[in-house]
C-alpha positions in Angstrom: 120.6 89.4 70.5 122.8 92.2 71.8 125.9 91.2 73.6 127.1 92.4 77.0 125.9 92.2 80.6 122.2 93.0 81.2 122.7 94.0 84.9 125.2 94.5 87.7 125.0 93.7 91.4 127.4 95.6 93.7 127.8 94.6 97.4 128.0 97.6 99.7 131.2 96.4 101.4 131.9 99.4 103.6 128.3 99.5 104.8 128.3 95.7 105.4 131.6 95.9 107.3 130.3 98.7 109.5 127.1 96.8 110.1 128.9 93.7 111.2 131.1 95.5 113.6 128.1 97.2 115.1 126.3 93.9 115.4 129.2 92.5 117.4 129.5 95.5 119.6 125.7 95.9 120.2 125.2 92.2 120.9 128.0 92.2 123.5 126.2 95.1 125.3 122.8 93.2 125.1 124.3 90.1 126.6 125.8 92.1 129.4 122.5 93.8 130.0 120.6 90.5 130.1 123.1 88.9 132.4 122.7 91.7 134.9 118.9 91.6 134.6 118.5 87.8 134.9 121.2 87.3 137.6 119.6 89.9 139.8 116.1 88.5 139.1 117.1 85.1 140.5 119.7 86.0 143.0 119.2 89.7 143.9 116.9 91.5 146.3 114.6 93.1 143.6 110.9 93.5 143.2 109.8 90.3 141.5 106.8 91.4 139.4 108.2 94.6 137.9 111.6 93.0 137.2 110.0 89.9 135.6 107.8 92.0 133.3 110.8 94.2 132.2 113.0 91.2 131.7 110.4 89.5 129.5 110.1 92.8 127.5 113.9 93.0 127.0 114.0 89.4 125.9 111.4 90.1 123.3 113.3 93.2 122.2 116.5 91.0 121.9 114.8 88.4 119.8 113.4 90.9 117.4 116.7 92.8 117.2 118.5 89.5 116.2 116.0 89.1 113.4 116.7 92.5 112.0 120.5 91.9 111.8 120.0 89.7 108.7 119.0 92.8 106.7 122.3 94.4 107.6 124.6 91.5 106.7 125.1 91.9 102.9 123.3 94.9 101.4 123.6 95.2 97.6 122.7 97.7 94.9 121.7 96.7 91.4 121.8 98.5 88.1 120.6 97.6 84.6 122.0 97.9 81.0 119.0 98.2 78.8 121.1 98.9 75.7 122.1 95.2 75.8 118.5 93.9 75.6 117.5 92.1 72.4 115.4 93.8 69.7 111.8 94.6 70.5 110.4 91.7 68.4 112.4 89.2 70.5 111.2 90.5 73.9 108.7 88.3 75.8 105.1 89.3 76.5 104.0 91.1 79.6 100.5 91.1 81.1 99.7 94.0 83.5 97.3 93.2 86.3 95.5 96.2 88.0 93.0 95.4 90.7 90.3 97.7 92.1 87.6 97.0 94.6 85.4 99.7 96.2 84.7 102.5 93.7 83.7 104.9 96.6 87.1 104.6 98.2 89.2 104.3 95.0 88.5 107.2 92.7 87.7 106.0 89.2 89.7 108.7 87.5 92.7 107.8 89.5 92.4 104.1 88.6 92.1 105.0 84.9 95.2 107.1 85.2 97.0 104.0 86.3 95.5 102.1 83.4 96.6 104.7 80.9 100.1 104.8 82.3 100.4 101.1 81.9 99.0 101.1 78.4 101.7 103.7 77.5 104.7 101.6 78.7 107.7 101.7 76.4 107.1 98.1 75.2 106.0 96.5 72.0 102.2 96.9 71.7 101.8 93.4 70.4 103.7 92.0 73.5 101.8 94.1 76.1 98.3 93.5 77.6 96.5 95.4 80.4 93.9 93.6 82.5 91.7 95.5 85.0 90.0 93.4 87.7 86.9 95.2 89.1 86.0 93.4 92.2 83.2 95.9 92.9 81.5 95.1 89.5 80.5 98.8 89.3 79.1 99.8 85.9 80.8 103.1 86.1 84.2 101.4 86.1 83.4 99.6 82.9 82.2 102.9 81.4 85.4 104.6 82.6 87.7 102.1 81.1 86.0 102.5 77.7 86.4 106.2 78.0 90.1 105.7 79.0 90.6 103.5 75.9 89.2 106.3 73.7 91.5 108.9 75.3 94.5 106.5 74.9 94.2 106.7 71.1 95.6 110.3 71.3 97.5 110.1 74.5 99.8 107.1 73.7 100.9 108.5 70.2 101.6 111.9 71.9 103.8 110.3 74.5 105.8 108.3 72.0 106.2 111.0 69.4 107.7 113.5 71.9 109.4 111.0 74.3 107.3 111.9 77.3 108.5 110.0 80.4 105.6 110.8 82.7 102.9 108.9 81.0 100.2 109.3 83.6 98.1 112.1 82.2 97.0 113.6 85.5 100.6 113.7 86.8 101.8 115.1 83.5 99.3 118.0 83.3 99.8 118.7 87.0 103.6 119.2 86.7 104.8 122.5 88.2 108.1 122.4 86.2 108.7 122.1 82.4 111.2 119.2 82.6 109.1 117.1 80.2 108.3 120.0 77.9 111.7 120.2 76.3 110.3 120.5 72.8 108.8 124.0 72.5 107.8 124.0 68.9 104.4 125.4 67.9 103.4 121.9 66.8 104.2 120.4 70.2 102.3 123.2 72.1 99.3 122.8 69.8 99.3 119.0 70.2 99.7 119.3 74.0 96.8 121.7 74.3 94.6 119.4 72.2 95.5 116.4 74.4 94.8 118.4 77.5 91.3 119.4 76.3 90.7 115.7 75.5 91.8 114.8 79.0 89.5 117.3 80.6 86.6 116.0 78.6 87.5 112.4 79.6 87.5 113.4 83.3 84.3 115.3 83.0 82.6 112.3 81.4 83.8 109.9 84.0 83.0 112.2 87.0 79.5 112.7 85.5 78.9 109.0 85.3 80.2 108.6 88.9 77.5 110.9 90.2 74.8 108.9 88.5 76.0 105.4 89.2 78.4 104.7 92.0 77.2 101.4 93.5 79.2 98.2 93.7 77.5 94.8 93.2 78.5 92.1 95.6 76.2 89.5 94.0 76.8 89.1 90.2 77.9 86.8 87.4 81.4 86.9 85.9 81.9 89.4 83.1 84.9 89.7 80.7 85.1 92.2 77.9 87.9 93.0 75.5 88.0 96.8 75.4 90.7 97.0 72.8 92.0 94.1 70.7 95.6 94.7 69.7 95.3 92.4 66.7 93.8 95.5 65.1 97.3 97.1 65.2 98.3 95.0 62.1 96.4 97.4 59.9 98.2 100.4 61.3 101.3 101.5 59.5 102.3 104.1 62.2 103.9 102.1 65.1 103.4 105.1 67.4 99.6 104.7 67.2 99.5 101.0 68.1 97.9 100.2 71.5 98.2 97.2 73.8 95.4 94.7 74.5 93.0 96.1 77.1 90.6 93.7 79.0 88.0 94.3 81.7 87.4 91.5 84.1 84.7 91.3 86.8 84.8 87.9 88.4 81.7 86.2 89.7 80.8 87.1 93.3 78.4 85.3 95.4 77.8 86.1 99.2 77.7 82.3 99.9 81.1 81.6 98.3 84.5 82.8 99.5 86.1 85.3 97.2 89.6 85.4 98.8 90.0 89.1 98.3 92.9 90.3 96.1 94.5 86.9 95.9 91.3 85.5 94.3 91.2 88.4 91.9 94.8 87.8 90.8 94.3 84.1 90.4 91.3 84.8 88.2 93.4 87.2 86.1 96.1 84.5 85.7 93.5 82.2 84.2 91.8 84.7 82.0 95.0 86.1 80.7 96.2 82.6 80.1 93.7 82.0 77.3 93.7 85.5 75.9 97.3 86.9 75.7 99.2 84.3 77.7 102.4 86.4 78.3 105.1 84.6 80.4 105.5 87.6 82.7 103.1 89.8 84.6 103.3 93.3 86.2 101.1 93.6 89.3 100.0 97.2 90.2 97.8 98.7 92.9 95.1 100.8 91.3 96.6 104.0 92.7 100.2 103.2 91.7 100.8 104.6 88.3 103.8 103.9 85.9 106.2 106.9 86.3 108.9 105.5 84.0 107.8 103.8 80.8 111.0 101.7 80.6 110.2 99.7 83.8 109.3 96.6 81.8 112.6 96.7 79.9 114.4 97.3 83.2 112.8 94.2 84.6 113.6 92.2 81.5 117.3 92.9 82.2 117.0 90.4 85.0 114.4 88.0 83.6 116.4 87.6 80.4 119.8 87.2 82.0 120.8 83.6 81.5 122.9 83.6 84.7 119.9 84.2 87.0 116.7 83.8 84.9 116.3 80.1 85.5 115.6 80.6 89.2 114.3 84.2 89.2 110.7 84.5 90.2 110.2 88.3 90.3 111.9 91.7 90.0 110.7 94.0 92.7 110.7 97.8 92.4 110.2 100.1 95.5 106.9 101.9 96.3 107.5 105.6 96.0 104.8 108.1 96.8 104.3 111.4 95.1 102.3 113.1 98.0 104.7 112.6 100.8 105.4 115.9 102.6 108.9 117.1 103.5 108.1 116.4 107.2 106.4 113.0 106.5 105.0 112.7 110.0 103.4 109.3 109.3 106.5 107.8 107.7 104.6 107.3 104.4 107.8 106.9 102.4 108.7 103.7 104.5 112.3 104.6 104.2 113.5 101.9 106.5 111.9 99.2 104.3 112.7 100.4 100.8 116.1 102.0 101.4 117.5 99.6 104.0 115.7 96.3 104.5 114.9 95.5 100.9 118.5 96.1 99.8 119.8 94.0 102.7 117.4 91.2 101.9 118.3 91.4 98.2 121.8 90.3 99.1 120.6 87.0 100.5 118.7 85.3 97.7 116.0 88.0 97.2 113.7 90.5 98.8 110.2 90.2 100.0 107.3 90.8 97.5 105.8 94.2 98.2 102.4 93.6 96.6 102.7 96.1 93.8 105.4 97.2 91.3 106.9 93.8 90.6 107.4 91.8 87.4 106.6 88.2 88.0 107.4 85.1 86.0 104.0 83.3 85.9 105.6 79.9 85.8 106.9 80.5 89.3 103.3 80.4 90.6 102.8 76.9 89.1 106.0 74.9 89.9 109.4 74.8 91.5 112.6 75.8 89.5 113.4 73.2 86.9 110.2 71.3 87.7 108.1 72.7 84.9 105.9 69.5 84.5 105.4 69.0 88.2 101.7 69.8 88.2 100.9 69.0 84.6 100.9 65.3 85.2 97.5 65.8 86.8 96.7 69.0 85.2 92.9 69.0 85.5 93.1 68.1 89.2 95.5 70.9 89.9 94.4 73.6 87.4 90.8 72.9 86.8 88.7 71.6 83.9 89.6 74.2 81.3 91.6 72.5 78.5 92.3 75.8 76.9 94.0 77.1 80.0 96.0 73.9 80.5 97.1 74.2 76.9 98.3 77.7 77.6 100.6 76.4 80.4 102.5 74.4 77.8 103.9 77.6 76.2 105.1 78.9 79.6 107.3 75.8 79.8 109.1 76.7 76.6 106.8 74.9 74.1 106.4 76.7 70.7 104.0 79.6 70.9 101.3 79.7 68.3 100.0 83.0 67.0 97.1 84.2 69.1 93.7 83.4 67.7 91.1 86.0 67.1 89.2 86.7 70.3 86.1 84.9 69.4 82.9 84.7 71.4 83.9 81.1 72.5 87.1 82.4 74.0 85.3 85.1 75.9 82.8 82.6 77.2 85.6 80.4 78.4 87.3 83.4 80.1 84.0 84.1 82.0 84.0 80.4 83.1 87.6 80.8 84.3 86.4 83.9 86.4 83.5 82.0 88.0 83.5 81.6 91.8 83.2 77.8 91.5 86.0 77.1 89.0 88.6 76.6 91.7 86.5 74.0 93.6 88.5 70.8 94.1 91.7 72.2 92.6 95.0 73.4 93.9 94.3 77.1 93.3 95.3 79.1 96.3 97.1 76.1 97.8 99.9 74.9 95.6 98.9 76.9 92.5 98.8 80.7 92.0 98.5 83.2 94.8 98.1 81.7 98.3 94.9 82.0 100.2 96.5 81.2 103.5 97.3 84.8 104.3 95.4 88.1 103.7 98.6 89.7 102.6 98.7 87.6 99.4 101.7 88.9 97.5 104.1 89.0 100.5 103.1 85.6 101.7 103.2 84.1 98.2 106.7 85.6 97.7 107.7 83.8 100.9 106.4 80.5 99.6 108.2 81.1 96.3 111.5 81.5 98.1 110.7 78.4 100.1 110.3 76.5 96.8 113.7 77.6 95.7 112.9 80.6 93.6 114.9 83.9 93.9 114.1 87.5 93.5 115.9 90.8 92.8 115.3 94.4 94.0 116.0 97.4 91.8 115.9 101.0 93.1 116.4 103.2 90.0 117.1 106.9 90.2 113.8 107.7 88.6 111.0 105.9 90.4 109.3 103.5 88.0 106.0 103.6 90.0 104.4 106.4 92.0 101.5 106.0 94.4 99.5 107.9 96.9 100.5 107.6 100.6 98.1 107.8 103.5 97.9 111.3 104.9 95.8 110.9 108.1 96.2 108.8 111.2 93.1 106.6 110.7 94.1 105.3 107.3 97.7 104.8 108.4 96.4 102.8 111.4 93.9 100.7 109.4 96.5 99.9 106.8 99.1 98.9 109.4 96.6 96.9 111.3 95.7 94.9 108.2 99.4 94.1 107.6 100.2 93.3 111.2 97.2 91.0 111.6 97.9 89.1 108.4 101.6 88.7 109.0 101.3 87.7 112.7 98.7 85.1 111.7 101.1 83.8 109.1 104.0 83.7 111.5 101.9 81.6 114.0 100.6 79.3 111.3 102.1 76.0 110.0 104.1 78.2 107.5 106.0 80.0 110.3 109.7 80.8 109.5 110.6 79.2 112.8 109.4 75.8 111.5 108.3 75.7 107.8 111.0 78.1 106.5 113.9 76.7 108.6 114.7 73.9 106.2 113.6 75.6 102.9 115.5 78.9 102.8 118.9 80.2 104.0 119.0 81.1 107.7 119.6 84.8 106.9 116.6 85.0 104.6 114.6 83.1 107.1 115.5 85.7 109.8 114.3 88.4 107.4 110.9 86.8 107.0 110.8 86.1 110.7 111.2 89.9 111.2 108.3 90.7 108.8 106.0 88.2 110.5 107.0 88.8 114.2 108.1 92.4 114.3 104.6 93.6 115.3 105.2 91.9 118.6 107.2 95.0 119.4 103.8 96.3 120.6 103.9 94.1 123.7 107.3 95.2 125.2 106.6 98.8 124.0 103.3 98.8 125.8 104.8 97.3 129.0 107.8 99.7 128.8 105.2 102.5 128.6 103.6 101.4 131.9 106.0 99.6 134.3 109.0 101.9 134.4 106.8 105.0 134.8 104.8 103.5 137.7 108.0 102.3 139.3 109.4 105.8 138.9 106.3 107.3 140.5 106.7 105.0 143.6 110.5 105.1 143.7 111.0 101.4 142.8 114.4 101.1 141.0 114.5 99.0 137.8 118.0 100.0 136.6 121.4 100.2 138.3 122.6 103.4 139.7 124.1 105.8 137.2 127.5 105.5 139.0 127.3 101.7 138.9 129.4 100.1 136.0 126.5 98.0 135.0 124.6 101.1 134.0 127.0 101.4 131.1 125.4 98.4 129.5 121.9 99.9 129.5 123.3 103.3 128.3 125.3 101.6 125.5 122.3 99.6 124.2 120.1 102.7 124.1 122.7 105.0 122.5 123.9 102.4 120.1 120.4 101.8 118.8 119.8 105.4 118.2 123.1 105.9 116.5 122.6 102.9 114.2 119.1 104.2 113.2 120.5 107.7 112.6 123.4 106.3 110.5 120.9 104.4 108.3 118.7 107.4 107.9 121.6 109.8 107.0 123.3 107.2 104.7 120.0 106.8 102.7 119.5 110.5 102.1 117.4 111.3 105.1 117.9 114.0 107.7 117.9 114.3 111.5 114.2 115.4 111.2 113.5 112.2 109.3 115.2 110.2 112.1 113.1 111.9 114.8 109.8 111.5 112.9 110.6 107.8 112.4 111.3 107.4 116.2 108.0 109.1 117.0 105.7 107.3 114.6 107.4 104.0 115.4 106.3 104.4 119.0 102.8 105.5 118.0 102.3 102.6 115.6 103.7 100.0 118.0 101.2 100.7 120.8 98.2 101.3 118.5 97.9 99.6 115.1 100.4 96.8 115.8 98.9 96.1 119.2 95.4 95.9 117.7 96.7 93.7 114.9 98.1 91.2 117.4 94.8 91.3 119.4 92.9 90.7 116.2 94.8 87.5 115.7 94.1 86.5 119.3 90.4 87.1 118.8 90.3 85.1 115.6 92.0 82.2 117.5 89.3 82.4 120.1 86.6 82.5 117.4 85.4 85.9 118.4 86.4 87.6 115.2 86.4 86.5 111.5 89.0 87.1 108.8 88.4 90.5 107.1 90.3 93.1 105.2 89.5 96.7 106.1 89.9 98.9 103.0 91.2 102.4 103.3 90.0 105.5 101.6 92.3 106.5 98.8 90.5 109.7 97.8 92.2 113.0 98.9 90.5 115.2 101.5 91.7 118.8 101.3 91.3 119.4 105.1 93.4 116.3 105.8 96.0 117.3 103.2 96.4 120.8 104.7 97.1 119.4 108.2 99.4 116.8 106.8 101.5 119.3 104.9 101.8 121.5 108.0 103.1 118.5 110.0 100.0 118.3 112.3 98.7 114.9 113.3 95.1 114.2 112.3 93.3 111.9 114.7 89.8 112.3 113.3 88.1 109.0 113.0 91.0 107.2 114.8 89.8 107.5 118.4 89.6 103.8 119.0 93.1 103.2 117.7 94.4 106.0 120.0 93.0 104.7 123.3 96.2 102.8 124.3 98.3 105.8 123.2 96.2 108.3 125.1 96.4 106.2 128.3 100.2 105.8 128.0 100.7 109.5 127.3 98.6 110.5 130.3 100.1 107.9 132.5 103.6 109.0 131.5 102.8 112.6 132.2 101.4 111.9 135.6 104.2 109.6 136.6 106.9 111.9 135.3 105.6 114.8 137.3 105.0 112.7 140.4 108.4 110.9 140.0 110.3 114.2 139.9 108.6 115.3 143.1 109.5 112.0 144.6 113.2 112.4 143.5 113.3 115.8 145.2 111.8 114.3 148.4 113.8 111.1 148.5 117.0 112.5 146.9 117.8 109.2 145.1 118.6 110.7 141.7 121.4 108.2 141.0 119.1 105.2 141.7 116.2 106.5 139.6 118.2 108.3 136.8 117.5 105.5 134.2 113.7 105.5 134.7 113.6 109.3 134.9 115.5 109.6 131.6 113.2 107.0 130.0 110.1 108.9 131.1 111.6 112.2 129.8 112.4 110.6 126.5 108.9 109.2 126.0 107.4 112.6 127.2 109.5 114.5 124.6 108.3 112.1 121.9 104.8 112.6 123.0 104.8 116.4 122.9 103.8 116.8 119.2 101.2 114.1 119.7 99.5 115.9 122.6 98.9 118.8 120.2 96.6 116.6 118.2 95.1 114.7 121.1 94.1 117.5 123.4 91.5 119.0 121.0 90.0 115.5 120.6 90.0 114.9 124.4 88.2 118.3 124.9 85.5 117.2 122.5 
């Protein structure tokens, strides 16, 4: 094994110090503000209803602000030293899990590009396996993966021979620059043209099959097929032509039996892969998130093989980066605040949240606590199910000698189909104590939280070249549906028995607990935002003061909190490579999302609690519409199909407009500018934020 450190972790001391100073300053201003508000509410001559509502809103804002400060306490940056990794033959195995569901919303060619990029990872072929879970059971997906395997026979050797980094064929052939084409020999150009023709043929064949058969099958038996068996590589003398194991899995689906969405699919893949390749690590990818850097597996191994941290390390998380984000990014598709601020801050306090894609996970972490490998093996059949072959495979994850993989016989495939049946998990601990949790629709994030509660840690790496690239939503409807799914699932988890306020309090550090509290409760921002969009404006219209006079010293507390918040946000945007335009867009979309998708997500949880609604996961359309794309690139909001989501926003915008105009007229008449300055400024601020939104809403209202 090579000597030397495999990774480094650097604390951003200047950033941490500045954050801590700001926390102290801002918190002092908040306490001053709350003292003024509460003391006047109980002892002052103020309108009771409006002041009570605003005070409650400000208390909620304060609670959520306190949760966010944990992210700012100890931000870190990590780097890897891949040259210090052991030789390829000593690297551990990696199973890649790719999940797809509805073929009409997840273009098959795009899914296959993700599969091809995973197959072409810079990792020993005999240590790499790619599993595709097709929850739609569509015949065209099976046909497409076979076509992809055939194309991979020429694509993978081409990438390896010429050191191609971008190993997603569609992305490679769509490149506008020649950064990858540094070898301009006639041989290279001829080979590239040949590969391109093969790719066009592959796409044509898949698209043709899509037109003929595009139906998913919700009622079907389990089906497992090995598309390429990498044991055939032993007969190949050329290492460049060797391919990884490729397996298609369509688990059994019955309308009468719960299928647990993506968590159920991942647990089925854990079992199936256990008796086929049984790698100790797995890479989980969304079907539209392709591998952009072939070295990502080796980068992750720089953490998993580090003896200083590997014993308690559950997963190495990479950021989600999107290739189709416009310069203006009106929907905040890049999620800058998450991947460039919060994840780095959380990484400094025992590990960041699991993002659901682009993470390398130690399988053993899903089965036990650190240093408790045999915890569930004492009653293996009760915990893991009746498959003796799968239980035997768990022994190797605990450090037992690994036998050479047997030939993939008919018996093994039949056992794999049994493991993918919908009844296999009955009377077991799958989804409870074993595997991905079924207690939350956002399976990876919630499972990551439970792993941290069990004592596991995680790391976050943001390399210069994105290891994975995906497709961001480019219209309001999909952005709202996606956020509503997340907010509903996280709020439900936060109010369950697993709440960070109770369950996590004694299991993780207080700072990490605050971070998880933010993820689960931050969507309650919708409540004070909605109230702040109504009460101050109505009071402004009728001349009812909610804030001290601008000449009153207490007004400084309110002004300080407002300006301090904006400055802190601006600093984080600029320090992470953003611009003032990025800051303004984030302010605007935060307001939109708070009073729309987040509000509906909270209401969804309330309706489930009442028994009015059932648990569901609304899938988004990942195919690209050219009309939507053109509007998005021009920075214009697209509200088509999102009318229901926009109702609260439309009401608030119209109310704010009416109250602002009426309030100004009242100021002129009453001449109480000093008394109403705070509310007038707030109304003006919301009105300015709403101007670009009105451009998209007015045509919809006229229709």
